[in-house]
C-alpha positions as CSV (number, residue, x, y, z in Angstrom):
1,M,141.7,-113.5,-100.6
2,S,139.2,-111.7,-98.3
3,P,135.7,-110.4,-99.4
4,A,135.8,-106.8,-100.2
5,P,134.6,-104.0,-97.5
6,V,131.1,-103.1,-98.1
7,F,129.2,-100.1,-97.2
8,A,125.9,-100.6,-94.9
9,L,123.7,-98.5,-92.7
10,V,124.3,-100.7,-89.4
11,P,121.9,-100.8,-86.5
12,V,123.5,-98.8,-83.7
13,S,121.9,-101.5,-81.0
14,R,124.0,-104.2,-83.0
15,L,127.7,-102.5,-81.9
16,L,129.9,-104.0,-79.8
17,G,132.8,-101.9,-78.6
18,H,136.1,-103.0,-77.3
19,E,137.3,-99.6,-76.3
20,E,136.1,-97.1,-73.9
21,H,135.5,-93.3,-75.0
22,D,136.6,-90.3,-74.1
23,Q,133.3,-88.2,-72.8
24,A,135.3,-84.9,-73.8
25,K,135.5,-86.2,-77.5
26,V,131.9,-87.3,-77.8
27,D,130.6,-84.2,-76.9
28,E,132.5,-82.4,-79.7
29,L,131.5,-85.4,-82.0
30,V,127.7,-84.3,-80.8
31,E,128.4,-80.7,-81.5
32,E,129.7,-81.3,-84.9
33,L,127.1,-83.8,-86.3
34,R,124.5,-81.5,-85.0
35,R,126.2,-78.5,-87.0
36,T,126.9,-80.5,-90.2
37,G,123.6,-82.3,-90.6
38,E,125.5,-85.8,-91.8
39,F,127.8,-88.4,-90.7
40,R,131.0,-87.6,-92.8
41,E,133.1,-91.0,-92.2
42,P,132.2,-94.5,-91.4
43,I,133.3,-96.1,-88.7
44,W,134.7,-99.7,-89.2
45,V,132.9,-103.1,-88.4
46,A,134.0,-106.7,-87.9
47,R,131.6,-108.4,-90.0
48,G,129.5,-110.9,-88.3
49,S,130.5,-110.1,-84.8
50,Y,129.5,-106.2,-85.0
51,V,132.6,-105.2,-83.3
52,I,134.0,-101.5,-84.0
53,L,137.1,-101.2,-85.0
54,N,137.3,-97.7,-85.6
55,G,134.8,-95.1,-84.6
56,H,133.8,-95.7,-80.9
57,H,133.4,-92.2,-80.3
58,R,131.6,-91.3,-83.5
59,V,129.1,-94.3,-82.1
60,E,128.3,-92.9,-78.8
61,A,127.8,-89.6,-80.5
62,S,125.2,-91.2,-82.5
63,R,123.6,-92.8,-79.6
64,R,123.5,-89.6,-77.7
65,L,121.9,-88.2,-80.5
66,G,119.0,-90.9,-81.1
67,L,120.3,-92.5,-84.1
68,K,119.2,-95.7,-84.9
69,Y,121.8,-96.6,-87.7
70,V,125.5,-95.6,-88.7
71,P,126.9,-95.5,-91.9
72,A,130.1,-98.3,-91.5
73,W,132.6,-100.0,-93.9
74,V,132.3,-103.9,-92.8
75,F,135.2,-105.9,-93.1
76,D,136.5,-109.4,-92.8
77,Y,138.5,-108.9,-89.3
78,H,140.4,-111.7,-90.3
79,G,141.2,-111.1,-93.6
80,D,144.4,-109.2,-94.9
81,E,143.2,-105.5,-95.0
82,V,142.8,-105.1,-91.6
83,E,146.4,-104.6,-89.4
84,L,146.3,-104.2,-85.5
85,D,148.5,-102.4,-84.1
86,R,148.8,-100.0,-80.6
87,W,148.7,-96.0,-80.3
88,R,151.1,-96.3,-77.6
89,P,153.9,-98.9,-76.3
90,G,152.8,-102.2,-74.9
91,P,152.6,-105.8,-75.5
92,P,150.9,-106.7,-78.8
93,I,147.3,-107.3,-79.0
94,D,146.2,-109.7,-81.2
95,K,142.3,-109.7,-82.7
96,A,140.8,-112.6,-81.1
97,E,141.9,-110.5,-78.0
98,V,139.9,-107.6,-79.5
99,L,136.8,-109.5,-80.0
100,R,137.0,-111.5,-77.0
101,R,137.2,-107.8,-74.9
102,A,134.1,-107.0,-77.1
103,S,131.8,-109.7,-76.6
104,L,132.8,-109.9,-72.4
105,G,131.7,-106.2,-72.3
106,R,135.7,-105.6,-71.0
107,P,136.8,-102.9,-73.0
108,F,140.3,-101.6,-73.5
109,P,141.3,-97.8,-72.6
110,A,140.1,-95.3,-75.0
111,K,142.9,-95.5,-77.8
112,T,144.6,-98.7,-76.9
113,T,144.5,-100.3,-80.4
114,R,144.7,-99.0,-83.7
115,H,143.3,-100.5,-86.8
116,R,144.9,-99.8,-90.3
117,L,143.6,-100.5,-93.5
118,K,145.7,-101.9,-96.5
119,V,142.6,-100.6,-99.4
120,E,141.7,-97.4,-99.5
121,L,137.8,-96.4,-99.3
122,P,136.0,-93.8,-101.1
123,P,134.4,-91.2,-99.3
124,R,130.9,-91.8,-98.0
125,S,128.5,-88.7,-96.2
126,V,125.0,-89.5,-94.9
127,P,122.6,-87.2,-93.9
128,L,121.7,-87.7,-90.2
129,E,118.1,-87.8,-91.1
130,E,118.5,-91.2,-93.0
131,L,120.1,-92.5,-89.7
132,A,117.1,-91.4,-87.8
133,G,114.8,-94.7,-88.7
Protein backbone atom coordinates (compact mmCIF):
# COMPACT_ATOMS: atom_id res chain seq x y z
CA MET A 1 0.00 0.00 0.00
CA SER A 2 1.28 3.44 -0.94
CA PRO A 3 1.67 6.32 1.50
CA ALA A 4 -1.40 8.57 1.59
CA PRO A 5 -1.35 11.78 -0.46
CA VAL A 6 -0.09 14.75 1.55
CA PHE A 7 -1.21 18.36 1.17
CA ALA A 8 1.69 20.85 0.99
CA LEU A 9 2.63 24.31 -0.20
CA VAL A 10 5.30 23.45 -2.77
CA PRO A 11 7.88 25.99 -4.01
CA VAL A 12 7.08 26.88 -7.62
CA SER A 13 10.82 26.85 -8.37
CA ARG A 14 11.04 23.10 -7.61
CA LEU A 15 8.26 22.01 -9.97
CA LEU A 16 9.01 20.22 -13.23
CA GLY A 17 6.49 20.06 -16.03
CA HIS A 18 6.10 17.16 -18.42
CA GLU A 19 3.58 18.91 -20.71
CA GLU A 20 3.47 22.22 -22.51
CA HIS A 21 0.72 24.70 -21.69
CA ASP A 22 -1.84 26.65 -23.71
CA GLN A 23 -1.19 30.37 -23.26
CA ALA A 24 -4.88 31.31 -23.64
CA LYS A 25 -5.77 28.94 -20.78
CA VAL A 26 -2.99 30.43 -18.64
CA ASP A 27 -4.34 33.94 -19.33
CA GLU A 28 -7.82 32.82 -18.18
CA LEU A 29 -6.42 31.32 -14.99
CA VAL A 30 -4.38 34.44 -14.19
CA GLU A 31 -7.57 36.49 -14.39
CA GLU A 32 -9.52 33.97 -12.32
CA LEU A 33 -6.86 33.93 -9.60
CA ARG A 34 -6.77 37.73 -9.49
CA ARG A 35 -10.57 37.91 -9.34
CA THR A 36 -11.06 35.29 -6.61
CA GLY A 37 -7.89 36.02 -4.63
CA GLU A 38 -7.49 32.33 -3.89
CA PHE A 39 -6.10 29.13 -5.32
CA ARG A 40 -9.11 26.81 -5.24
CA GLU A 41 -7.80 23.56 -6.72
CA PRO A 42 -4.42 22.18 -5.61
CA ILE A 43 -2.19 20.67 -8.28
CA TRP A 44 -0.94 17.07 -8.14
CA VAL A 45 2.78 16.42 -7.77
CA ALA A 46 4.95 13.29 -7.75
CA ARG A 47 6.69 12.84 -4.39
CA GLY A 48 10.46 13.25 -4.60
CA SER A 49 10.74 14.33 -8.24
CA TYR A 50 8.37 17.34 -8.03
CA VAL A 51 6.97 16.46 -11.45
CA ILE A 52 3.57 18.06 -12.06
CA LEU A 53 0.96 15.37 -12.71
CA ASN A 54 -2.05 17.67 -12.98
CA GLY A 55 -1.97 21.46 -13.00
CA HIS A 56 0.54 22.68 -15.60
CA HIS A 57 -1.66 25.67 -16.48
CA ARG A 58 -2.21 26.58 -12.83
CA VAL A 59 1.53 26.47 -12.18
CA GLU A 60 2.27 28.71 -15.16
CA ALA A 61 -0.43 31.14 -14.01
CA SER A 62 1.20 31.13 -10.55
CA ARG A 63 4.57 31.93 -12.10
CA ARG A 64 3.05 34.82 -14.04
CA LEU A 65 1.58 36.19 -10.80
CA GLY A 66 4.94 35.88 -9.04
CA LEU A 67 3.72 33.36 -6.47
CA LYS A 68 6.45 31.54 -4.56
CA TYR A 69 4.32 28.52 -3.58
CA VAL A 70 1.54 26.43 -5.07
CA PRO A 71 -0.87 24.29 -3.05
CA ALA A 72 -0.41 20.65 -4.02
CA TRP A 73 -1.41 17.11 -3.27
CA VAL A 74 1.82 15.13 -3.24
CA PHE A 75 1.59 11.47 -4.29
CA ASP A 76 3.74 8.38 -4.53
CA TYR A 77 3.60 8.35 -8.34
CA HIS A 78 4.44 4.67 -8.57
CA GLY A 79 1.73 3.79 -6.07
CA ASP A 80 -1.76 2.54 -6.76
CA GLU A 81 -3.59 5.87 -6.29
CA VAL A 82 -2.47 7.44 -9.58
CA GLU A 83 -3.42 5.99 -12.97
CA LEU A 84 -1.96 7.25 -16.26
CA ASP A 85 -3.91 7.44 -19.50
CA ARG A 86 -4.09 9.72 -22.57
CA TRP A 87 -6.55 12.46 -23.46
CA ARG A 88 -6.38 11.58 -27.15
CA PRO A 89 -5.74 8.32 -29.01
CA GLY A 90 -2.13 7.29 -29.31
CA PRO A 91 0.41 4.78 -28.06
CA PRO A 92 0.46 4.05 -24.34
CA ILE A 93 2.66 6.26 -22.17
CA ASP A 94 4.21 4.91 -19.00
CA LYS A 95 5.04 6.76 -15.80
CA ALA A 96 8.79 6.38 -16.36
CA GLU A 97 8.46 8.30 -19.65
CA VAL A 98 6.56 11.11 -17.90
CA LEU A 99 9.35 11.44 -15.33
CA ARG A 100 12.05 11.21 -18.01
CA ARG A 101 10.49 13.93 -20.16
CA ALA A 102 10.16 16.23 -17.15
CA SER A 103 13.76 15.70 -16.06
CA LEU A 104 15.07 16.35 -19.60
CA GLY A 105 12.87 19.38 -20.21
CA ARG A 106 11.30 17.70 -23.27
CA PRO A 107 7.58 18.09 -22.58
CA PHE A 108 4.69 16.40 -24.33
CA PRO A 109 2.18 18.67 -26.08
CA ALA A 110 -0.51 20.11 -23.80
CA LYS A 111 -3.24 17.67 -22.77
CA THR A 112 -1.35 14.52 -23.80
CA THR A 113 -1.31 12.66 -20.49
CA ARG A 114 -4.32 12.18 -18.27
CA HIS A 115 -3.75 11.30 -14.65
CA ARG A 116 -6.64 9.92 -12.61
CA LEU A 117 -6.94 9.19 -8.93
CA LYS A 118 -8.40 6.17 -7.22
CA VAL A 119 -8.77 8.20 -4.01
CA GLU A 120 -11.01 11.14 -3.26
CA LEU A 121 -9.37 14.32 -2.03
CA PRO A 122 -11.00 16.89 0.21
CA PRO A 123 -11.37 20.43 -1.15
CA ARG A 124 -8.57 22.83 -0.19
CA SER A 125 -8.53 26.54 -0.97
CA VAL A 126 -5.59 28.80 -0.17
CA PRO A 127 -5.56 32.62 -0.27
CA LEU A 128 -3.01 34.02 -2.72
CA GLU A 129 -1.32 36.10 -0.03
CA GLU A 130 -0.24 32.84 1.65
CA LEU A 131 1.41 31.77 -1.60
CA ALA A 132 3.28 34.98 -2.26
CA GLY A 133 6.05 34.04 0.15
